[in-house]
All heavy atoms as TSV, in Angstrom:
chain	resi	resn	atom	element	x	y	z
A	1	GLN	N	N	0.839	-1.177	0.004
A	1	GLN	CA	C	-0.001	-0.001	0.000
A	1	GLN	C	C	0.882	1.232	0.000
A	1	GLN	O	O	1.934	1.251	0.630
A	1	GLN	CB	C	-0.913	-0.023	1.221
A	1	GLN	CG	C	-1.822	-1.248	1.286
A	1	GLN	CD	C	-2.832	-1.286	0.161
A	1	GLN	OE1	O	-3.604	-0.369	0.007
A	1	GLN	NE2	N	-2.797	-2.322	-0.637
A	2	SER	N	N	0.406	2.282	-0.660
A	2	SER	CA	C	1.248	3.461	-0.855
A	2	SER	C	C	1.438	4.309	0.406
A	2	SER	O	O	2.532	4.739	0.695
A	2	SER	CB	C	0.674	4.320	-1.972
A	2	SER	OG	O	-0.637	4.731	-1.642
A	3	SER	N	N	0.387	4.585	1.145
A	3	SER	CA	C	0.482	5.447	2.332
A	3	SER	C	C	-0.534	5.042	3.384
A	3	SER	O	O	-1.460	5.794	3.692
A	3	SER	CB	C	0.252	6.910	1.939
A	3	SER	OG	O	1.238	7.353	1.057
A	4	PRO	N	N	-0.398	3.849	3.969
A	4	PRO	CA	C	-1.364	3.455	4.992
A	4	PRO	C	C	-1.309	4.409	6.180
A	4	PRO	O	O	-0.231	4.829	6.577
A	4	PRO	CB	C	-0.949	2.041	5.381
A	4	PRO	CG	C	0.470	1.923	4.953
A	4	PRO	CD	C	0.649	2.858	3.801
A	5	ALA	N	N	-2.489	4.761	6.703
A	5	ALA	CA	C	-2.539	5.746	7.789
A	5	ALA	C	C	-3.064	5.136	9.079
A	5	ALA	O	O	-2.320	4.978	10.033
A	5	ALA	CB	C	-3.391	6.932	7.378
A	6	HIS	N	N	-4.313	4.777	9.133
A	6	HIS	CA	C	-4.920	4.258	10.350
A	6	HIS	C	C	-5.545	2.891	10.107
A	6	HIS	O	O	-5.886	2.550	8.974
A	6	HIS	CB	C	-5.974	5.238	10.879
A	6	HIS	CG	C	-5.351	6.456	11.466
A	6	HIS	ND1	N	-5.225	7.617	10.752
A	6	HIS	CD2	C	-4.790	6.685	12.664
A	6	HIS	CE1	C	-4.617	8.524	11.501
A	6	HIS	NE2	N	-4.343	7.974	12.668
A	7	VAL	N	N	-5.725	2.153	11.198
A	7	VAL	CA	C	-6.193	0.767	11.129
A	7	VAL	C	C	-7.352	0.579	12.090
A	7	VAL	O	O	-7.366	1.145	13.181
A	7	VAL	CB	C	-5.044	-0.200	11.499
A	7	VAL	CG1	C	-5.536	-1.624	11.585
A	7	VAL	CG2	C	-3.910	-0.079	10.512
A	8	ALA	N	N	-8.321	-0.250	11.677
A	8	ALA	CA	C	-9.410	-0.693	12.549
A	8	ALA	C	C	-9.575	-2.207	12.327
A	8	ALA	O	O	-9.277	-2.714	11.243
A	8	ALA	CB	C	-10.717	0.034	12.230
A	9	VAL	N	N	-10.051	-2.909	13.348
A	9	VAL	CA	C	-10.174	-4.363	13.287
A	9	VAL	C	C	-11.519	-4.777	13.853
A	9	VAL	O	O	-11.984	-4.210	14.846
A	9	VAL	CB	C	-9.038	-5.039	14.082
A	9	VAL	CG1	C	-9.168	-6.543	14.065
A	9	VAL	CG2	C	-7.679	-4.616	13.558
A	10	ASP	N	N	-12.150	-5.784	13.212
A	10	ASP	CA	C	-13.311	-6.440	13.812
A	10	ASP	C	C	-12.965	-7.913	13.969
A	10	ASP	O	O	-11.803	-8.286	13.888
A	10	ASP	CB	C	-14.594	-6.192	13.007
A	10	ASP	CG	C	-14.586	-6.801	11.620
A	10	ASP	OD1	O	-13.681	-7.614	11.302
A	10	ASP	OD2	O	-15.488	-6.484	10.832
A	11	GLY	N	N	-13.927	-8.761	14.169
A	11	GLY	CA	C	-13.661	-10.173	14.405
A	11	GLY	C	C	-13.154	-10.944	13.206
A	11	GLY	O	O	-12.625	-12.044	13.347
A	12	ALA	N	N	-13.276	-10.389	12.005
A	12	ALA	CA	C	-12.913	-11.129	10.797
A	12	ALA	C	C	-11.922	-10.407	9.883
A	12	ALA	O	O	-11.232	-11.053	9.108
A	12	ALA	CB	C	-14.178	-11.453	9.997
A	13	HIS	N	N	-11.860	-9.076	9.945
A	13	HIS	CA	C	-11.067	-8.320	8.976
A	13	HIS	C	C	-10.260	-7.211	9.643
A	13	HIS	O	O	-10.590	-6.757	10.740
A	13	HIS	CB	C	-11.982	-7.670	7.933
A	13	HIS	CG	C	-12.683	-8.646	7.074
A	13	HIS	ND1	N	-13.939	-9.111	7.373
A	13	HIS	CD2	C	-12.313	-9.257	5.925
A	13	HIS	CE1	C	-14.317	-9.978	6.443
A	13	HIS	NE2	N	-13.350	-10.078	5.558
A	14	VAL	N	N	-9.251	-6.766	8.929
A	14	VAL	CA	C	-8.525	-5.547	9.261
A	14	VAL	C	C	-8.846	-4.538	8.158
A	14	VAL	O	O	-8.945	-4.898	6.985
A	14	VAL	CB	C	-6.998	-5.798	9.392
A	14	VAL	CG1	C	-6.401	-6.346	8.113
A	14	VAL	CG2	C	-6.275	-4.546	9.827
A	15	TYR	N	N	-9.051	-3.295	8.553
A	15	TYR	CA	C	-9.430	-2.205	7.633
A	15	TYR	C	C	-8.398	-1.095	7.795
A	15	TYR	O	O	-7.911	-0.859	8.894
A	15	TYR	CB	C	-10.801	-1.646	8.003
A	15	TYR	CG	C	-11.887	-2.683	8.062
A	15	TYR	CD1	C	-12.086	-3.442	9.207
A	15	TYR	CD2	C	-12.712	-2.908	6.975
A	15	TYR	CE1	C	-13.082	-4.403	9.262
A	15	TYR	CE2	C	-13.712	-3.865	7.023
A	15	TYR	CZ	C	-13.889	-4.609	8.175
A	15	TYR	OH	O	-14.869	-5.567	8.225
A	16	TRP	N	N	-8.083	-0.391	6.710
A	16	TRP	CA	C	-7.149	0.721	6.812
A	16	TRP	C	C	-7.422	1.747	5.725
A	16	TRP	O	O	-8.093	1.470	4.742
A	16	TRP	CB	C	-5.698	0.239	6.770
A	16	TRP	CG	C	-5.264	-0.362	5.471
A	16	TRP	CD1	C	-4.626	0.288	4.435
A	16	TRP	CD2	C	-5.420	-1.705	5.047
A	16	TRP	NE1	N	-4.381	-0.583	3.405
A	16	TRP	CE2	C	-4.867	-1.833	3.767
A	16	TRP	CE3	C	-5.997	-2.844	5.621
A	16	TRP	CZ2	C	-4.861	-3.014	3.058
A	16	TRP	CZ3	C	-5.984	-4.026	4.911
A	16	TRP	CH2	C	-5.422	-4.112	3.659
A	17	THR	N	N	-6.871	2.927	5.951
A	17	THR	CA	C	-6.968	4.001	4.969
A	17	THR	C	C	-5.606	4.225	4.337
A	17	THR	O	O	-4.570	4.058	4.975
A	17	THR	CB	C	-7.433	5.312	5.639
A	17	THR	OG1	O	-6.552	5.637	6.724
A	17	THR	CG2	C	-8.846	5.206	6.147
A	18	ASN	N	N	-5.612	4.582	3.058
A	18	ASN	CA	C	-4.408	5.000	2.334
A	18	ASN	C	C	-4.483	6.507	2.195
A	18	ASN	O	O	-5.320	7.025	1.458
A	18	ASN	CB	C	-4.336	4.331	0.958
A	18	ASN	CG	C	-3.792	2.937	1.045
A	18	ASN	OD1	O	-2.874	2.665	1.795
A	18	ASN	ND2	N	-4.369	2.035	0.286
A	19	PHE	N	N	-3.618	7.196	2.908
A	19	PHE	CA	C	-3.660	8.651	3.024
A	19	PHE	C	C	-2.957	9.311	1.840
A	19	PHE	O	O	-1.791	9.702	1.907
A	19	PHE	CB	C	-3.019	9.080	4.337
A	19	PHE	CG	C	-3.116	10.544	4.612
A	19	PHE	CD1	C	-4.340	11.136	4.870
A	19	PHE	CD2	C	-1.989	11.328	4.615
A	19	PHE	CE1	C	-4.441	12.491	5.120
A	19	PHE	CE2	C	-2.062	12.682	4.873
A	19	PHE	CZ	C	-3.289	13.259	5.129
A	20	THR	N	N	-3.672	9.420	0.712
A	20	THR	CA	C	-3.174	10.117	-0.475
A	20	THR	C	C	-4.326	10.923	-1.065
A	20	THR	O	O	-5.475	10.756	-0.667
A	20	THR	CB	C	-2.639	9.134	-1.534
A	20	THR	OG1	O	-3.708	8.290	-1.962
A	20	THR	CG2	C	-1.493	8.292	-1.000
A	21	ALA	N	N	-4.011	11.773	-2.033
A	21	ALA	CA	C	-5.040	12.612	-2.653
A	21	ALA	C	C	-6.148	11.776	-3.293
A	21	ALA	O	O	-7.306	12.174	-3.284
A	21	ALA	CB	C	-4.415	13.538	-3.679
A	22	ASN	N	N	-5.824	10.667	-3.865
A	22	ASN	CA	C	-6.825	9.741	-4.420
A	22	ASN	C	C	-6.774	8.436	-3.650
A	22	ASN	O	O	-6.726	7.357	-4.232
A	22	ASN	CB	C	-6.570	9.480	-5.911
A	22	ASN	CG	C	-7.250	10.494	-6.784
A	22	ASN	OD1	O	-8.308	11.003	-6.449
A	22	ASN	ND2	N	-6.637	10.797	-7.901
A	23	GLY	N	N	-6.770	8.526	-2.332
A	23	GLY	CA	C	-6.616	7.369	-1.468
A	23	GLY	C	C	-7.844	6.494	-1.424
A	23	GLY	O	O	-8.863	6.765	-2.055
A	24	GLY	N	N	-7.732	5.441	-0.631
A	24	GLY	CA	C	-8.842	4.516	-0.533
A	24	GLY	C	C	-8.953	3.905	0.843
A	24	GLY	O	O	-8.114	4.113	1.715
A	25	VAL	N	N	-10.030	3.152	1.013
A	25	VAL	CA	C	-10.281	2.402	2.232
A	25	VAL	C	C	-10.246	0.927	1.839
A	25	VAL	O	O	-10.917	0.524	0.890
A	25	VAL	CB	C	-11.646	2.777	2.848
A	25	VAL	CG1	C	-11.926	1.967	4.086
A	25	VAL	CG2	C	-11.684	4.271	3.154
A	26	MET	N	N	-9.434	0.153	2.562
A	26	MET	CA	C	-9.162	-1.220	2.181
A	26	MET	C	C	-9.576	-2.190	3.287
A	26	MET	O	O	-9.705	-1.803	4.445
A	26	MET	CB	C	-7.666	-1.387	1.910
A	26	MET	CG	C	-7.053	-0.304	1.045
A	26	MET	SD	S	-7.799	-0.163	-0.561
A	26	MET	CE	C	-6.991	-1.524	-1.366
A	27	ARG	N	N	-9.715	-3.476	2.893
A	27	ARG	CA	C	-10.055	-4.526	3.852
A	27	ARG	C	C	-9.309	-5.797	3.467
A	27	ARG	O	O	-9.146	-6.095	2.281
A	27	ARG	CB	C	-11.556	-4.795	3.827
A	27	ARG	CG	C	-11.988	-5.949	4.716
A	27	ARG	CD	C	-13.463	-6.178	4.637
A	27	ARG	NE	N	-13.747	-6.957	3.421
A	27	ARG	CZ	C	-14.963	-7.200	2.967
A	27	ARG	NH1	N	-16.013	-6.712	3.581
A	27	ARG	NH2	N	-15.125	-7.915	1.874
A	28	ALA	N	N	-8.883	-6.566	4.488
A	28	ALA	CA	C	-8.275	-7.868	4.261
A	28	ALA	C	C	-8.658	-8.787	5.413
A	28	ALA	O	O	-8.842	-8.333	6.551
A	28	ALA	CB	C	-6.759	-7.757	4.166
A	29	PRO	N	N	-8.795	-10.093	5.168
A	29	PRO	CA	C	-9.117	-11.041	6.236
A	29	PRO	C	C	-7.990	-11.098	7.273
A	29	PRO	O	O	-6.802	-10.989	6.913
A	29	PRO	CB	C	-9.245	-12.387	5.518
A	29	PRO	CG	C	-9.398	-12.061	4.076
A	29	PRO	CD	C	-8.729	-10.747	3.856
A	30	LEU	N	N	-8.347	-11.276	8.523
A	30	LEU	CA	C	-7.346	-11.361	9.588
A	30	LEU	C	C	-6.405	-12.542	9.382
A	30	LEU	O	O	-5.238	-12.472	9.763
A	30	LEU	CB	C	-8.029	-11.492	10.951
A	30	LEU	CG	C	-8.640	-10.226	11.516
A	30	LEU	CD1	C	-9.370	-10.520	12.802
A	30	LEU	CD2	C	-7.584	-9.152	11.730
A	31	ASP	N	N	-6.902	-13.616	8.821
A	31	ASP	CA	C	-6.070	-14.816	8.645
A	31	ASP	C	C	-5.323	-14.825	7.312
A	31	ASP	O	O	-4.777	-15.834	6.897
A	31	ASP	CB	C	-6.905	-16.080	8.806
A	31	ASP	CG	C	-8.044	-16.178	7.808
A	31	ASP	OD1	O	-8.247	-15.236	7.021
A	31	ASP	OD2	O	-8.738	-17.212	7.814
A	32	GLY	N	N	-5.281	-13.689	6.635
A	32	GLY	CA	C	-4.586	-13.571	5.353
A	32	GLY	C	C	-5.555	-13.701	4.194
A	32	GLY	O	O	-6.661	-14.192	4.350
A	33	GLY	N	N	-5.133	-13.269	3.055
A	33	GLY	CA	C	-5.983	-13.344	1.874
A	33	GLY	C	C	-5.932	-12.070	1.080
A	33	GLY	O	O	-5.094	-11.202	1.308
A	34	ASP	N	N	-6.834	-11.966	0.139
A	34	ASP	CA	C	-6.849	-10.834	-0.790
A	34	ASP	C	C	-7.270	-9.533	-0.124
A	34	ASP	O	O	-8.157	-9.514	0.730
A	34	ASP	CB	C	-7.796	-11.114	-1.952
A	34	ASP	CG	C	-7.308	-12.255	-2.823
A	34	ASP	OD1	O	-6.083	-12.487	-2.886
A	34	ASP	OD2	O	-8.149	-12.916	-3.448
A	35	VAL	N	N	-6.651	-8.444	-0.559
A	35	VAL	CA	C	-7.034	-7.094	-0.156
A	35	VAL	C	C	-8.210	-6.663	-1.028
A	35	VAL	O	O	-8.192	-6.847	-2.242
A	35	VAL	CB	C	-5.853	-6.119	-0.326
A	35	VAL	CG1	C	-6.294	-4.694	-0.090
A	35	VAL	CG2	C	-4.712	-6.509	0.595
A	36	VAL	N	N	-9.242	-6.107	-0.381
A	36	VAL	CA	C	-10.447	-5.671	-1.085
A	36	VAL	C	C	-10.607	-4.167	-0.881
A	36	VAL	O	O	-10.675	-3.700	0.251
A	36	VAL	CB	C	-11.700	-6.400	-0.547
A	36	VAL	CG1	C	-12.959	-5.856	-1.187
A	36	VAL	CG2	C	-11.569	-7.893	-0.746
A	37	PRO	N	N	-10.671	-3.388	-1.965
A	37	PRO	CA	C	-10.940	-1.961	-1.806
A	37	PRO	C	C	-12.423	-1.733	-1.505
A	37	PRO	O	O	-13.283	-2.255	-2.202
A	37	PRO	CB	C	-10.562	-1.363	-3.163
A	37	PRO	CG	C	-10.612	-2.502	-4.128
A	37	PRO	CD	C	-10.394	-3.763	-3.350
A	38	LEU	N	N	-12.710	-0.985	-0.447
A	38	LEU	CA	C	-14.094	-0.668	-0.084
A	38	LEU	C	C	-14.516	0.689	-0.633
A	38	LEU	O	O	-15.704	0.908	-0.878
A	38	LEU	CB	C	-14.264	-0.691	1.432
A	38	LEU	CG	C	-14.020	-2.025	2.105
A	38	LEU	CD1	C	-14.168	-1.876	3.613
A	38	LEU	CD2	C	-14.981	-3.078	1.579
A	39	ALA	N	N	-13.576	1.596	-0.770
A	39	ALA	CA	C	-13.860	2.924	-1.315
A	39	ALA	C	C	-12.600	3.435	-1.999
A	39	ALA	O	O	-11.502	3.291	-1.461
A	39	ALA	CB	C	-14.279	3.879	-0.206
A	40	ALA	N	N	-12.766	4.021	-3.167
A	40	ALA	CA	C	-11.633	4.536	-3.942
A	40	ALA	C	C	-11.815	6.024	-4.197
A	40	ALA	O	O	-12.903	6.580	-4.004
A	40	ALA	CB	C	-11.527	3.784	-5.259
A	41	LYS	N	N	-10.757	6.660	-4.620
A	41	LYS	CA	C	-10.765	8.080	-4.998
A	41	LYS	C	C	-11.309	8.974	-3.889
A	41	LYS	O	O	-12.131	9.858	-4.115
A	41	LYS	CB	C	-11.511	8.304	-6.304
A	41	LYS	CG	C	-10.861	7.594	-7.466
A	41	LYS	CD	C	-11.572	7.871	-8.765
A	41	LYS	CE	C	-10.860	7.137	-9.894
A	41	LYS	NZ	N	-11.512	7.322	-11.174
A	42	GLN	N	N	-10.840	8.729	-2.671
A	42	GLN	CA	C	-11.219	9.546	-1.529
A	42	GLN	C	C	-10.202	10.662	-1.361
A	42	GLN	O	O	-9.064	10.572	-1.814
A	42	GLN	CB	C	-11.282	8.691	-0.272
A	42	GLN	CG	C	-12.312	7.578	-0.356
A	42	GLN	CD	C	-13.709	8.130	-0.503
A	42	GLN	OE1	O	-14.192	8.877	0.350
A	42	GLN	NE2	N	-14.371	7.781	-1.588
A	43	ASP	N	N	-10.609	11.753	-0.701
A	43	ASP	CA	C	-9.752	12.925	-0.517
A	43	ASP	C	C	-8.957	12.817	0.779
A	43	ASP	O	O	-9.371	13.315	1.813
A	43	ASP	CB	C	-10.581	14.209	-0.522
A	43	ASP	CG	C	-11.214	14.486	-1.861
A	43	ASP	OD1	O	-10.572	14.189	-2.885
A	43	ASP	OD2	O	-12.345	14.985	-1.893
A	44	LYS	N	N	-7.836	12.124	0.703
A	44	LYS	CA	C	-6.949	11.894	1.845
A	44	LYS	C	C	-7.693	11.251	3.014
A	44	LYS	O	O	-7.838	11.833	4.084
A	44	LYS	CB	C	-6.263	13.183	2.271
A	44	LYS	CG	C	-5.301	13.716	1.236
A	44	LYS	CD	C	-4.568	14.933	1.734
A	44	LYS	CE	C	-3.628	15.454	0.664
A	44	LYS	NZ	N	-3.045	16.736	1.044
A	45	PRO	N	N	-8.168	10.014	2.857
A	45	PRO	CA	C	-8.843	9.327	3.954
A	45	PRO	C	C	-7.884	9.136	5.123
A	45	PRO	O	O	-6.707	8.815	4.914
A	45	PRO	CB	C	-9.278	8.002	3.342
A	45	PRO	CG	C	-8.357	7.778	2.204
A	45	PRO	CD	C	-8.008	9.141	1.692
A	46	TYR	N	N	-8.387	9.335	6.330
A	46	TYR	CA	C	-7.492	9.366	7.491
A	46	TYR	C	C	-7.996	8.447	8.591
A	46	TYR	O	O	-7.755	7.252	8.554
A	46	TYR	CB	C	-7.347	10.819	7.948
A	46	TYR	CG	C	-6.185	11.045	8.861
A	46	TYR	CD1	C	-4.890	10.784	8.444
A	46	TYR	CD2	C	-6.364	11.514	10.149
A	46	TYR	CE1	C	-3.811	10.984	9.282
A	46	TYR	CE2	C	-5.293	11.728	10.995
A	46	TYR	CZ	C	-4.011	11.465	10.566
A	46	TYR	OH	O	-2.953	11.662	11.401
A	47	ALA	N	N	-8.709	8.983	9.564
A	47	ALA	CA	C	-9.170	8.176	10.689
A	47	ALA	C	C	-10.193	7.142	10.212
A	47	ALA	O	O	-10.902	7.365	9.234
A	47	ALA	CB	C	-9.781	9.072	11.758
A	48	ILE	N	N	-10.275	6.010	10.920
A	48	ILE	CA	C	-11.172	4.930	10.505
A	48	ILE	C	C	-11.725	4.233	11.750
A	48	ILE	O	O	-11.058	4.144	12.778
A	48	ILE	CB	C	-10.445	3.933	9.582
A	48	ILE	CG1	C	-11.413	2.921	8.973
A	48	ILE	CG2	C	-9.294	3.256	10.302
A	48	ILE	CD1	C	-10.815	2.096	7.841
A	49	ALA	N	N	-12.988	3.768	11.638
A	49	ALA	CA	C	-13.642	3.016	12.717
A	49	ALA	C	C	-14.607	2.006	12.094
A	49	ALA	O	O	-15.107	2.216	10.987
A	49	ALA	CB	C	-14.395	3.953	13.652
A	50	VAL	N	N	-14.865	0.926	12.824
A	50	VAL	CA	C	-15.786	-0.113	12.379
A	50	VAL	C	C	-16.834	-0.300	13.463
A	50	VAL	O	O	-16.494	-0.456	14.638
A	50	VAL	CB	C	-15.047	-1.446	12.133
A	50	VAL	CG1	C	-16.006	-2.523	11.697
A	50	VAL	CG2	C	-13.943	-1.268	11.125
A	51	LYS	N	N	-18.123	-0.256	13.070
A	51	LYS	CA	C	-19.210	-0.445	14.047
A	51	LYS	C	C	-20.493	-0.804	13.328
A	51	LYS	O	O	-20.831	-0.201	12.312
A	51	LYS	CB	C	-19.404	0.815	14.881
A	51	LYS	CG	C	-20.482	0.672	15.933
A	51	LYS	CD	C	-20.295	1.661	17.027
A	51	LYS	CE	C	-21.439	1.626	17.997
A	51	LYS	NZ	N	-21.346	0.576	18.980
A	52	ASP	N	N	-21.215	-1.769	13.890
A	52	ASP	CA	C	-22.570	-2.115	13.449
A	52	ASP	C	C	-22.702	-2.307	11.940
A	52	ASP	O	O	-23.595	-1.765	11.312
A	52	ASP	CB	C	-23.577	-1.064	13.917
A	52	ASP	CG	C	-23.660	-0.972	15.427
A	52	ASP	OD1	O	-23.375	-1.981	16.099
A	52	ASP	OD2	O	-24.015	0.108	15.929
A	53	GLY	N	N	-21.796	-3.067	11.352
A	53	GLY	CA	C	-21.921	-3.405	9.938
A	53	GLY	C	C	-21.401	-2.360	8.974
A	53	GLY	O	O	-21.551	-2.512	7.759
A	54	TYR	N	N	-20.784	-1.291	9.477
A	54	TYR	CA	C	-20.273	-0.229	8.610
A	54	TYR	C	C	-18.823	0.092	8.937
A	54	TYR	O	O	-18.368	-0.097	10.057
A	54	TYR	CB	C	-21.093	1.061	8.759
A	54	TYR	CG	C	-22.476	0.938	8.209
A	54	TYR	CD1	C	-23.546	0.611	9.018
A	54	TYR	CD2	C	-22.723	1.136	6.846
A	54	TYR	CE1	C	-24.834	0.490	8.501
A	54	TYR	CE2	C	-23.996	1.008	6.325
A	54	TYR	CZ	C	-25.036	0.692	7.161
A	54	TYR	OH	O	-26.311	0.563	6.646
A	55	VAL	N	N	-18.143	0.630	7.949
A	55	VAL	CA	C	-16.810	1.194	8.116
A	55	VAL	C	C	-16.956	2.701	7.933
A	55	VAL	O	O	-17.540	3.161	6.940
A	55	VAL	CB	C	-15.827	0.632	7.069
A	55	VAL	CG1	C	-14.459	1.247	7.242
A	55	VAL	CG2	C	-15.755	-0.891	7.163
A	56	TYR	N	N	-16.468	3.466	8.893
A	56	TYR	CA	C	-16.529	4.926	8.862
A	56	TYR	C	C	-15.112	5.476	8.745
A	56	TYR	O	O	-14.188	4.925	9.335
A	56	TYR	CB	C	-17.141	5.462	10.160
A	56	TYR	CG	C	-18.538	5.017	10.415
A	56	TYR	CD1	C	-18.797	3.823	11.084
A	56	TYR	CD2	C	-19.619	5.784	10.002
A	56	TYR	CE1	C	-20.090	3.409	11.320
A	56	TYR	CE2	C	-20.921	5.383	10.247
A	56	TYR	CZ	C	-21.139	4.186	10.908
A	56	TYR	OH	O	-22.417	3.775	11.142
A	57	TRP	N	N	-14.940	6.564	7.999
A	57	TRP	CA	C	-13.646	7.217	7.927
A	57	TRP	C	C	-13.860	8.691	7.652
A	57	TRP	O	O	-14.917	9.122	7.227
A	57	TRP	CB	C	-12.752	6.590	6.846
A	57	TRP	CG	C	-13.193	6.827	5.454
A	57	TRP	CD1	C	-12.767	7.821	4.609
A	57	TRP	CD2	C	-14.150	6.083	4.710
A	57	TRP	NE1	N	-13.403	7.727	3.396
A	57	TRP	CE2	C	-14.264	6.653	3.441
A	57	TRP	CE3	C	-14.939	4.964	4.999
A	57	TRP	CZ2	C	-15.121	6.171	2.462
A	57	TRP	CZ3	C	-15.795	4.487	4.031
A	57	TRP	CH2	C	-15.882	5.081	2.779
A	58	SER	N	N	-12.820	9.454	7.923
A	58	SER	CA	C	-12.865	10.888	7.631
A	58	SER	C	C	-11.944	11.179	6.459
A	58	SER	O	O	-10.893	10.568	6.314
A	58	SER	CB	C	-12.427	11.692	8.859
A	58	SER	OG	O	-11.104	11.355	9.217
A	59	ASN	N	N	-12.373	12.104	5.619
A	59	ASN	CA	C	-11.545	12.610	4.526
A	59	ASN	C	C	-10.983	13.947	4.972
A	59	ASN	O	O	-11.747	14.890	5.214
A	59	ASN	CB	C	-12.354	12.770	3.238
A	59	ASN	CG	C	-12.620	11.445	2.566
A	59	ASN	OD1	O	-11.871	10.500	2.718
A	59	ASN	ND2	N	-13.698	11.374	1.804
A	60	LEU	N	N	-9.667	14.002	5.099
A	60	LEU	CA	C	-9.027	15.216	5.593
A	60	LEU	C	C	-9.322	16.402	4.700
A	60	LEU	O	O	-9.658	17.480	5.177
A	60	LEU	CB	C	-7.524	14.986	5.735
A	60	LEU	CG	C	-6.754	16.044	6.495
A	60	LEU	CD1	C	-7.261	16.134	7.927
A	60	LEU	CD2	C	-5.276	15.742	6.488
A	61	ASP	N	N	-9.193	16.243	3.396
A	61	ASP	CA	C	-9.548	17.322	2.458
A	61	ASP	C	C	-11.059	17.294	2.266
A	61	ASP	O	O	-11.623	16.275	1.886
A	61	ASP	CB	C	-8.843	17.141	1.116
A	61	ASP	CG	C	-7.358	17.479	1.165
A	61	ASP	OD1	O	-6.903	17.940	2.231
A	61	ASP	OD2	O	-6.679	17.288	0.161
A	62	GLY	N	N	-11.701	18.389	2.540
A	62	GLY	CA	C	-13.149	18.465	2.402
A	62	GLY	C	C	-13.895	18.271	3.712
A	62	GLY	O	O	-15.068	18.556	3.803
A	63	GLY	N	N	-13.214	17.765	4.733
A	63	GLY	CA	C	-13.827	17.621	6.044
A	63	GLY	C	C	-15.047	16.730	6.074
A	63	GLY	O	O	-16.022	17.036	6.753
A	64	GLN	N	N	-15.018	15.635	5.349
A	64	GLN	CA	C	-16.177	14.752	5.264
A	64	GLN	C	C	-16.015	13.518	6.134
A	64	GLN	O	O	-14.902	13.004	6.297
A	64	GLN	CB	C	-16.360	14.273	3.818
A	64	GLN	CG	C	-16.563	15.384	2.839
A	64	GLN	CD	C	-16.375	14.897	1.405
A	64	GLN	OE1	O	-15.498	14.131	1.123
A	64	GLN	NE2	N	-17.266	15.360	0.537
A	65	VAL	N	N	-17.114	13.036	6.682
A	65	VAL	CA	C	-17.173	11.734	7.322
A	65	VAL	C	C	-17.975	10.824	6.406
A	65	VAL	O	O	-19.092	11.164	6.015
A	65	VAL	CB	C	-17.809	11.806	8.728
A	65	VAL	CG1	C	-17.936	10.418	9.326
A	65	VAL	CG2	C	-16.995	12.702	9.633
A	66	MET	N	N	-17.382	9.699	6.060
A	66	MET	CA	C	-17.963	8.797	5.073
A	66	MET	C	C	-18.272	7.443	5.730
A	66	MET	O	O	-17.737	7.148	6.800
A	66	MET	CB	C	-16.987	8.578	3.926
A	66	MET	CG	C	-16.421	9.846	3.330
A	66	MET	SD	S	-17.634	10.843	2.490
A	66	MET	CE	C	-17.835	9.885	1.002
A	67	ARG	N	N	-19.088	6.616	5.048
A	67	ARG	CA	C	-19.309	5.272	5.539
A	67	ARG	C	C	-19.636	4.360	4.360
A	67	ARG	O	O	-20.131	4.802	3.307
A	67	ARG	CB	C	-20.408	5.198	6.577
A	67	ARG	CG	C	-21.807	5.131	6.023
A	67	ARG	CD	C	-22.790	4.847	7.112
A	67	ARG	NE	N	-24.091	4.662	6.483
A	67	ARG	CZ	C	-25.197	4.391	7.105
A	67	ARG	NH1	N	-25.196	4.288	8.420
A	67	ARG	NH2	N	-26.318	4.220	6.457
A	68	VAL	N	N	-19.348	3.084	4.562
A	68	VAL	CA	C	-19.661	2.053	3.579
A	68	VAL	C	C	-19.988	0.774	4.352
A	68	VAL	O	O	-19.440	0.547	5.432
A	68	VAL	CB	C	-18.494	1.842	2.585
A	68	VAL	CG1	C	-17.258	1.274	3.273
A	68	VAL	CG2	C	-18.898	0.975	1.429
A	69	ALA	N	N	-20.890	-0.022	3.835
A	69	ALA	CA	C	-21.198	-1.307	4.471
A	69	ALA	C	C	-19.975	-2.208	4.405
A	69	ALA	O	O	-19.227	-2.197	3.425
A	69	ALA	CB	C	-22.380	-1.966	3.782
A	70	LYS	N	N	-19.770	-2.985	5.478
A	70	LYS	CA	C	-18.640	-3.895	5.507
A	70	LYS	C	C	-18.754	-4.924	4.420
A	70	LYS	O	O	-17.839	-5.423	3.882
A	70	LYS	CB	C	-18.513	-4.603	6.854
A	70	LYS	CG	C	-18.132	-3.694	7.973
A	70	LYS	CD	C	-17.635	-4.411	9.191
A	70	LYS	CE	C	-18.710	-5.098	9.966
A	70	LYS	NZ	N	-18.273	-5.724	11.182
C-alpha cells in the first residue's frame, strides 16, 4: 500500500486508509488473503472506525465523514 494511515479491526477483517489525494479504504481477512478496496478516490482518507456493519472514515480534504457497508 502506498500510504497506509490508520487501522481498525473487527472479528474477521482488518481495515485501513491510504492517506493520499486519491486514497482509498481497504479490507483484508485477519487470517490472510486478498485485499479488497471498499472505497476509492477519496480525498486523503485518514481516521477509521468499524461499528454495526459499517466502516466509517474521515476525509481530511473536504472535512467529510464517510461510511460504507462492511
